[in-house]
N, C-alpha and C positions, 0 to 999 in steps of 0.2 A: 402346754404352760406350768410350769412349776410353782404354782401360786399357793400351796399349802405351806405352811411353815417348815423350817428347817431342820427336819429329825424329830420336832416335837409332836408331828402329826403322824405319829405310828399307829399302824392298825391295831386294834383292840381285839385280838383274836377270840377271847373269851365272851365277846358282846354278841348279842343275837341282833340280827338286821331288823330295825324298826321302821315299819311303813311310814310314809309321811302322815303326820296327824292332820285331820280335818279339824281346825281349831276355829272356835267362835269368833268372830270379828269382835264382839264386844268385849269377850274375856281377853283377846290379845292387845286390845288398845290401839288396833291399827286400822280402825274404821272411820265412819263419818258419813254423814249423808243419809239419804233414803236408800233402803237395799234394792238391789236391781231385781228384775224380773226373774223368775227361777227359770234357768236355761234348761236346754236338752241335756241329757246325761253325757258325761264325759266319753269320748271314744275309748274302746277297749284297747287300741293299740294304734302306734304309728309305724310308717315305714320310712326307710331311708334309701334314696337314690344317689349313687356317686355321680357327680356332675364334673368333676375336674380333680387333678391331682399335680403332684410335682412342687407343691410349697414347702416351704423350709420353716418348721415351727410357726405355723399360722396363729395368730392369737387374736385377731379381730376381723369381721366381716361387715361392711357396710355399703350403702349406696349415696349417690351424691345427690338424689332428688331432681335432677335436672332433665328427666325424660329420655337420658340415653341409656338407659336399661343396664348401666354398668355395675358390676360389683367389684368392690375394692378390697383386696385381702392383704391384711397386714402381716408381714413376718417380723417375729421378735428380733431378728438381727438387725434391723434398720431399713427394710424395704417395704414398699407396698407395689402390689401388682393388679392389673386390671384382668377381669375375666367377663367376656360377653358370650352369654349363651353356652357357657361350659368351655369355652377357648380362652387361654390364658394368653394375654399380649406378649410378644417376645420382650419388649423393653419395660423396664420398670417405671410405673408411675412416679414413684419418689425413692430415692436412694440417699440416706443420710447414715450409712453404716460407720463413717467416719466420726460422727458426733455422739452415737449411741454406744452404752456400755457393751463391751462384747457379750454376746448372747450366753445366758447361763441363769440358772434359778429364776428369779422373779423380776429381773431387769431387762431393759431393752426398750425396744419401740412398742407401746402397749395400748395406744389408742388413737383414732381417727374421726374427726367429724367434720361433716360439711354444713355450712350454715343455710338457713331458708335462703332462696335467692342465688344459691352458687353460681347457676349460669351467667348471671349479670356481675356478681362480685368476683369470681375467679380466684376467691381464696379459700383456704381451708385450715383445719387446726389438728395438731399432733400432741401427743403426750409421751415422753420418753424419759429414761433416766440417762445422765450424761456421764462424761469421763471425769468429774470433778470429785476429789475425795472419794467416798465409798459409791458415788452414783447419785446426783441429785436429780430431782423430779422438775422437768422443764416442759411447760405448755409454750407451744410456739405456733406462730402462723405462717403459712407459705403462700405462694401465689404459683399461677401456671406459667410454663413456658411458651414457646412458639405454638405448641399443639395443646388441646384439650386432655391429650392422653399423657402428657409429660409435665410434671411439675417442675419449676426452677428451683433447685435447691440452694441458689445463693439469695432467694428472697427471704429467707428466714428472718422472722422477728420474734425474739422471746418475750412473751407477755408476762410470764410468772415463774418463779424458780423456788422450790422448796428443798432447802437443805435436809437429807436423809441421814439419820443417825446409824442405820444398819442397812444391810443389802436388800432385806426381804420386806414385803407388806408395802408394795408401792401403789396399790390400786390400779390406774392407770385409764379408767373409761372416761370418755368425753361424751356428751350429748347435747344437742340443742333440745330445749324445752318447748312446749307450745307456746311459752312466753317470749321466744327467740333468745333466751339467755342461755348462756353456756354453762353446763353444769359438768362439775369435776370431781370424781371420786378418788380420796386418798386414803392410804393404809396408815396404820398407827405408828409406823417408822421402824418397825421389825422386831427382831429378836424374839422373846415368846413372853406371853403374859401381859404386855405393855408395860414394861418396867418403868419408863419415863411418864406413864399416866397420861399418854397423849390423847386417848380416845374422849377422855372426860375433861379435858383441859379446853379452855377457850381461848387461850394465848397462843396456841400453835395451829396451823393448818393441817395438821396431820391427824387422820382418824375422822375425817370430816366428808360431807358432801357440800362442795363449794358451788357458788352461783356467781357469774359475773356478766358484765356487758360487754362484749367485745365488738358489737356492730354499731354502737354509737360514734360520737365525735371524739369522746375522751380518750386519752393516749396514756399507757396501753390499754386500757380498759376503765369500766366505772363500775362502782358498787351499786347493785340495784337497791332502790329505795325500801324495799319491802324486805331486804336481807335483816334479820333479827338483831345482830350484834355490831351494826354498823362496819362491817368488815365482809370479807369473802365467804363467810361461814354461814351456811343456810341450815345444816343440821350436823349433829356430831355423835360420839359413841359408837364409831365404826372400828372394825378390826382391820378388814382387807376387803373392801368392797370390790368383788370381781365380777363386774357386768351389771349395769343397770339399764333400765329402758323405760320410755314412756308408750303407753298404748296409743297408737296413731288415731284412733277413734276417739277415746275418752279424754286422753291427756294424764291418766293415771300413772303414777309411778310405780315400778316394781324394782326393788333393789336387793340383790343377793349379797350376802356377807359371810366370807370364810371364816369358819370356827377355829378353836384351838386344838384342842384333842378328842372333844365329845360331840359338839352340836354344829350343824350347818343350818343357814336360816335364809328366808325370803321376806322381806318385810314390803309393805304397801302403804301407799299414800294416795287418797283420791286426789284429782285434780284440784290444784290450789290449795292444797293442805301440807302440812308437815313442817311448816317454818317453825324453826327453833326445835324441831324434834330431837329427842335424846333415844338412840337406837340401843343404848344399855352398856355397851362395851368399856371398859372391863369389870364392871359390877356384874353383868351377866353374860353368859355365852348362850345365845338363844333366848329361852325363857327359864334356864336355869342358873342359879347362883354360881359365881365362879369363883373369887377368891374367899369369900365370906359366906358360907352356908346359911347364914340368918340374914342375908341381903334384903334389901326392900326394892321392889318393882315400881314404887310410887313415882309417878312423873315419867316413867320411861314408855316408850313406843315398841311393843314386843311383836315379834314377827308373826306372820299369819300363817305360815308353815315352817316345819323345821325337820330335820331327821338326824338320827345320831349314827355315829360311826359304827361299822360292822360289815361285814361280806364286801370288804374292799372300799368302802364308801370313805372319802377323806376331805373332799374340797368341792364346794358348791360352785358351779358356773351358771350365772345368771343369763336369762333368755329374753324373750319376746313375748308378747300376746299376738296369738296368729290372726290376721284380718285378710288372709289370701281368699282363695276362690273355692277351697272345700268347705261346705257348710258344716261338717261335723268337728271341724277344728276351731271354727270362729269363735273368738272370745276366749280361748283357752291360753293361759300362759305356760310356755314349754321352758323347762330349764333341766339341768343334769348335774352330774358329778365327774369331775375329772379323771379320778381313780377307777372308779368302777364301771363308768360308761352308762350308767344307768340314766334314763329321762323320764321325768314326770310330767303330767299336765296338772294345772292348778286353775280353779276357776270358782268366782264367788257365786253362790246360790243362796239367794235370799240373805239372811243373816250369817251363814257359815260359809266355810271354804270347801270345796270338794278336790281331793288329791287322788292321782292314780299313777301307777307305774305303768309307762307306756310303752317302754323298750329296754331291753337290757343288751347294750352293745358291747362289743369289744374295744371301743375307741377310748382314746384320752381326749375327752371334750374340753377343748380349751375356749371356745367361744361359739355362740350363735350369732346369725346375722340376718337381716332383714332386706328383701330387695323393694323396688320401687311399687311393686303390685301387692306388697304385704304376705309374700311367700317366705317362708323361713328355711334357713340353712344352719348346719354346724360343721365345725372343722376337727378332723382328727389330729391333734399336735405330732403324735408319733409317725403316722405315714404320711401327713402332709395333704391328705384328700378332703375334699368339701363335699358334703352331702346335702341333697334338699329332702326336706321333710315332707312327707305326704300322709294320707290317712284313707282307710278303705271307705 
C-alpha cells in the first residue's frame, strides 16, 4: 500500500538509521493514569509463518468476532476475501470494484470493520474512495446475502462522504472502540505539507480521528454526546493515520501516523482519554517542529515512539497489541515500516516506553491484523502473502 506521500517521501541517503526512541510518557504528553506494573523484558525477536497467499494488494486484515474464526482480507482494488485456517474461500465476501477508485497510489478499498454483535446484526462497514472527482472518501454499511460468507453488494448505505482535494492521504482505518462507537481515521487531504491547513482546522473532517454512533436509532448516525466539538471530530492534528487499534484487554488506543519527509510516529491514549487531543500536524512532524523551527508543542499530544527516515524506512504501518497464546509477546504493540519491512515491539514499562527492533523482513508491510484469539498477522503488499506472527 503506497501510503507514503507522492514523491515527497524520498529516502534520505545521508541519514543514519535511528533506532526507535524509548520516550518518557510524561515528556511525550501521551500518558495518563497510574503506571503499569513493570513487565517482563521485550522478546529479542519474532518469527513469521506464511499462512496463505494469492491476494492482490492486501491492505487490511480483520475478524468478525462472531465465533467463526474467519479472517477477512481487504484487497485495495475493491474486494474482501475470507480465509479459514489458511484456506482462502473461492468466492469473494464482497466485491465493490465498480464503486472504488481504480487501484493505485493511496486510493481504493481501505478499511473494514465488524460491529459488536455482528452475528445477530448481519451488517458491517467499509471505507473506500469512490469514482467522483479525484476520489472522495465514503464510509458505507453493507449487509449479508443468502450466506454468511457472501455479502449483498446491493445493500449499500452510504453514511458519510468526505470530499478529497487530492488523491493521497486518505487514511482509511475503521474500528469499533470499547464504547461500541465507530472510529474513523482520515488523512489531511493530501498533496505535501498540508497546504490547506486541514490538520489543525476544526471546520473540516480531514486530518482527524472521527467518532460516530452507527448502532443507535438515529439515521444515518448520531454524534456521540462526548465528542468535544459537537460534530464527528474526536481528535485532530493528523497527517495520514495508517492503522490504529484498540488493545482488546485494556481498551487503550494506539495510532500510527505517517510522516512527511523525516519522522514516523506512534501515538497512544489510555482507555477513555484523548477527547479533543491535538496530535500536532502540521505544526510538528513527530516531536520535531515542521514548518516553523521555533514552534511550540504546548497543548499538543506528542508520540510515545518515533523513528527517523534512513536505511529504507519511509512510512509507518500501525499494528496491534498482542493478546494471543504466546506469553513472551503478550502486551507488546507490534508495528512496522512499509518500505523497509522492519517490525518493532513497543511496550510501556512503568513510566517509560520500551522499544525494540524484532525483525527485519523483505516485505512491504501494508497492514497487521488480529484474529478472534488475539493472534496477529501481517500482509506483504508486494507478494500478496499473509504471515502469522510468532515468537520463541
